[in-house]
Structures are given as C-alpha cells and as structure tokens.
Steps between C-alpha positions, in 0.01 A plus 500: 500500500352841427369560155568846360203718421428540131485841347150580379497697179249781497408466133339160569256634756217288356692181575400348834774497760524178700532607863651164594806588292563795729537281810846376599550122494544477878156657557339257255679206669370619837143518367528158337640346818197632690276350232663158519493493879124562503402316181189286532584275204775437243304698241557820699868496402449343157265780395757762600810343347321433171426873463837614362867406482600730784241360742597148395865569574434676831224256603756221489757702696663318794350739758149452359535120496636493856186678630243283321226375732370144529186564295717578200605134494150358542420295194337168435717205405331475159617856421862429592752558222872530443471880494317496836777280641767735361322800656486320835872416481580864420304606810689244710831630362390852598460382861122463515400269788145444369643381170746271679215339692286461188787354297572256782136388497505458121818295508367283783209382286 
C-alpha cells in the first residue's frame, strides 16, 4: 500500500513541491480515518475527497469507510441520492456499524 517517494529534480526548484505526495498511503489512510470518525457532517469528507485523485482514492479506502462516524451519514431525506446510497452501502460492506444502522433505518421507511 506504500507509495514510493518521487525523485525531486533540483533544476525545477521554483516548482512547488506538494508535501502530501511525500507521505506514504498508510499514513494518509490513518489521517483520513481519524477525519471520518470525527466528521461533523458529510461535507467534511466530500471536501477532502474532491481535492485530488489520490485523496479521493484513499478517502474511499475500506479502512477509512469502516471508521466513519454517525454524523457522516446525517443527511435530510430530500438530499438523498443514489450516490449517497452507494456510499452508505460501501461503508456497510467495510464493516461500519453506524452505516448498517442508518441503512436499516432508510430501508425501513
């Protein structure tokens, strides 16, 4: 799961180096799992995973989804969509108990 460090060429010193690229995937997954477990709304995760392809991929990692807290699933019925349902199912498949409860409540109604 580790991502190799990229070689930084010295002749492009003016180019900004993205420090996130230097972090191994498992560290980023750990940070994202902490974020999802303490998120106060769904937008907390949405804002992160819409930042770049890497954060999108790692933000939807099984470990991250399994740690998601109940506030991450708090949305009004009028905002419900197929993509929200798919996200909830992915969390359930990752073993998230909060997602299982929420999906059960959605299916009951």
